[in-house]
N, C-alpha and C positions, 0 to 999 in steps of 0.2 A: 504495499501498500504505499504511494507517493505521503511522503510527509513533507512538513515546514522547512523551505532552503532558506532561512533565519539560520545563522550560528549558534546564536542565540538558543534558538529552540533545544538545539541539539545537544549545545554544552549544559542545560537544564537539565535535558536527560545525565549528561555526566554527574550531576550531585548529585542527582534522583536516587543512581544505581548507587551512589558512591557513600551513601546513608546508610545501604543494606548491611555494614562492617559495622555499625557504629559498635563501638568500644573494641572490636575486633582489634584492630591493627595498630596499636600504641604498642613500643612507641615509633609506631611506622603516621604515615597521613592514612587518610580515607579516599580515594584517586578513581571515579570512573571515569570510562572509555565507551566513544559511539564511533560506529564505521560507517559512514555514508558513499551511496556507488546513486549515480544518478538522481538523487534524490530520494533516495529510498537508505533505512538503518539496511546494515546487510550484518554488520557482526555487535556485538557488546559484552561488556565484561567492564569487573572491580577486582579488586586487591580486598578478599576475604580475610587478610591475617599474615602479619608479622612472618613471612620465609615461604611465604608463598608466593607464586609467579604475580607481578604487576600486574594491575587493569591491562595495558595493552597487552600482552600475552595473550589471556583470555578472550578479549575483542577481535584479537586477526584470527586466532584458532575457530571463532564461534565463524568470522565473515570466509576464510578459506582462501582459496583464488579471487573470490570477490574483492579482495583488500587490493590487488592491483589495480592504479589508477584511479582508487579511492581518497576522500577525504577521509583523518583520521582525529577526532575528537578529542581532548584530555584533557579533567580537569586540574590537573598538575604536572606542567614540565616532564617528563619523560629521563630516565636516569641516564646517565651516561657513562655507570661506573661497573666493576662486580663487587659485590658487596654476600648477601646470600643467592643471590637471583644475578645473570646477567641483566647487562646491558638494557633497553627497552630500547635507548633508540638504532642499535644494531639488530633488534626484531623490528620494526615499522622500516628501517632501509631494507632488508630483505625482503618483508614483503610488498614493496615497492610502490608504499604507499605515494598520492601527488602532492597533498597536503596535507602539513598537521596544524588543528587549531587548537592551541593551548588558552586555558583560564587561567593560569597565574606560573610566575615563575618559580623556580621550589626554594626556599630560605638557605636551606640546607646548603652549606659553600664547597660541599662536596658535588653537588651541581648544580649551583648558581648562574643561569642563563648557559653551561659548555652543553644540557641538551639538545637546545635552539640551534647553536653555532655548528654541534655535530652534525643533525638535519637538513639547516643550513648549505653545512660544508659541502655535502651529499648531494646536492640536488633540487630537495626540497625544499618547496614554499611553506612557510611557516608565518601565523597570525600569531599573535600574543595578548592579553586582556579581554576575552572578553569576559563576558559577566563577572568579572574579576572577583567584584567585591564580596559577591554569591560564593563564588570556590575560598576564601580568606575566611569565611566564618563556618563555611566544612571542614576548614583543619584552621580554627584559631590557635587551638592550646597547644599542636605540633607546630606553627607559626611560632609564639609566644617563646615555646621552650630550645627552640634554632634561634631566635635573636637575641636572646637572656641568658640563655644555657639554665633557666631556674620553670620550673611549674606553674603553667595555669590556674591562679587561686581564685573558686570565684568562694560568693557566702548566698546562701539565700537561707531563709524564713517564713515565717508565716505571720500573718496580720489579719485584725480584727479590722471592721471596718471602722472604728473609731481609734486606729491608731496606736492600739496594743499588740505588743507581741506574743503570739500563741503556742504552746505545745502541743501542738496539735499540726495535722494534717486534713485538704479538707476534704470532702466527696469524690473516692473514684480515681484518689490521687499516688495510689499505692496499686490501683487494677491495670490490666493489662493495658496498652492506650491510654493511661493515667502521665499525668506531666510528670508526678515523683519520678516512677516505675520509668518514663526515658529516660529520663535528664542522669539516675544515676547509673544508666550502661552507658554514659557519654563519662563517666569521669572515673581516672585509675585509684582513686583514694577517697573516701568518704572522714572529715574529723567529727566526732561525735562528744556530746558530754557524758561522762560516765555515769553518771545519774539515772541514764536510758539504761542500764543495768538490772534490772531487777528478776523479781520471782518471774513475771509475764514475762520475759523477753525474746525480744527473738530478731534478727537481723533482717532490716528490708531488704528484700532481692528486689534486682530489678524483675517485675514480671515480663519482658517482653522476651518471643522467642529467642532462643539462642544467646540469649546476654551473656556478656564476660561479666562478672559481677565484682565492683571494690572491694580496694581491702579498706577492713573498717581500722579508725584511728582512733585511740581512748588516751587522756590525758587521766594520771592519777598523782598531786601535786601531795605533800607533807601536811599544808595549812589546810587539805580535804580530808570527809572524811576516809576512809581504806573504803577500795572498789570490793564489792561484793560480788561476784561470779553465782550467774545459777547453772544450772546444768545448761549444758551449747553442745551441741553435734559438733562430732570432729569436723565434718566442712565446715562448720562456724569458724569455731576456734585456728581453725585453717590461716581464714580470710581474717582475723583480728589480729593489732597487735599494740600495745600498750606501753608509752609516754611515761616515764618516771623521772623523781628528779635521789639527786644521789642519799637522801634520809629517809628516802617512804618507804615501812616494810614488805617487803612484797609477800601478797598471801600464799600460801604453800596449796592453796588448791588452785592459784591460778597457775602455777609453775605444776601442776597434775596436769591442769585440763591440757598443756603444751600452747598455750598463749604466750607466743614470742613478747618479749619486756627487753625496752632501751630506757639504760639510764645514763641519765642528763646529769652533766653542775647544773641547771636550771633551764626548766622546759619552758621553752620560746617556739616560736613562728618558723621561724627561720631554724632553724637547727631539726622542725619536722621538716620543713619544706624541703631540707638539704637531705636528710634521711631518703624524702620520696624520691629525689632526683637523683641519687643515688641508685636503686632502685629500678630505675627508666620510666619515673615514669612522669608524664606530662601534664595530668590535669589533677588538679586537689579540688573535691568541696565541702567548704568551713560549712560546714549544716548544722546551725540552734534548735535544738529540740531539748528538753532535761531541762537542768538548773543552767541558769541562762550567765550564772555566776563560772559556773564554770569554763566558759566561751569567751566570759569579756575580754579577758587579758588579750588573749590572739586575737582576740577579734580590736583590738586597740590598736597593738603589735602592727598588725596587716595595711591597719589607714595608717598612721601613723608613718609605717615606714614604706606606704606605697606599694605591699605586697597585694592589695586585693587588684583585680581586671573585671570582675563583673560582677554583678546584683542580680540572684533570680530572688522577687519577693512575692509568696503566695495572698491574696487580700482573699478571706472567708467573709461570710456572710453575716459576722454574724456583730454584735455589739456586744463587748467585754470590758469590765474592769480590769483595773491593773493588778497583775501578783503581786505588789512589791519588787523586785525583781525584773521591772522594762529594761528592757537591754536598749531601749530607743534613748532613755535619759543616761542611762552610760557614755551611748555615741555620742549625743550632741554636751557630753563637755567636755570632751577632743576639741583642743583648738587647733583647728584643720578644717576648711571650704574645700570639698571636692565636685569638683564640676563632672555631671553627668552628660553623658551621650548615649544617641543613639538609644533612646528610652523605643521600647516599643511594648504592648499590652497584647493579648488572646486569652480566650474564654478558657475554663476548662470543669466543666459543667457549672456547677455553681458560683465556682471560683472566678476570680482574674487571676492569672499572674504576669507580672513585669519581670520584663526585662532590659538590663544598662550595662553600660560600659563607661571604666573607670581612665 
């Protein structure tokens, strides 16, 4: 069937394909590729997981001989180096494509513009920057990590309509297709308040089909009550880590359950992010649930030291009184003005989800 000949149409399809691998490619970027010939899509592919073939390879396999003299659309610049997989530029050249349309140049210094140059040197027509902002949004964590060397940090919290922070998620948020379930699969790690550990505790996993679950990070300070670990499954404890300060008494039950403990001279956000960086994580979610006091110090550090990159706020259709630990009061006490960029809103069941960048 004939398709729209606009480059933007095919690039948006590339991004749509790339999203299918959300949460599975880190530390690699998500990439989609479409092969078009005579106004028809003849091949499609996306990068499913780190270590597996890239999007271009799958799309070229799908297209077969039809790739010759076709146009390849790819959301991120094709690689031109040998890693765990061969260079995608060589695959495109070997397939004899006529043109390559690139959404954005890869910020990875190993790649940056080298893939484009290689294709042009081979006589292939190359266009760059089609739907560039959409492609950047697709891999915002990967881009940030490449440019700064640090994980992309997002703050998430829920609000009542009268502006109080709520220790709950909105209706349907945890279900498949719910905003929180979808959000979890985007992040490599999630920082939580240790007060969420109680007899009724269960790790809130993403319910999206095939989703890779994040690492759950808790903090245990000497100044706070000891963490009480409820009975957790081996699968849950394998995805959990507790950061403690050097004076914290680690409970034997924690050790027996196999939960990894990291002892720091002083618990701070930079140290946690450095650990995540060493683990190869590109994205971390600071999730405000449980006792707000446990998160307050980390949040202040994130704001004062410009570590936060994004904010996600869920507004619930509730009028709720202050619980005496209103995090917004603590935030307002910080003598710093932040400029919010690209504020967007959408509905999720009965709730409104706001997203913005710092």
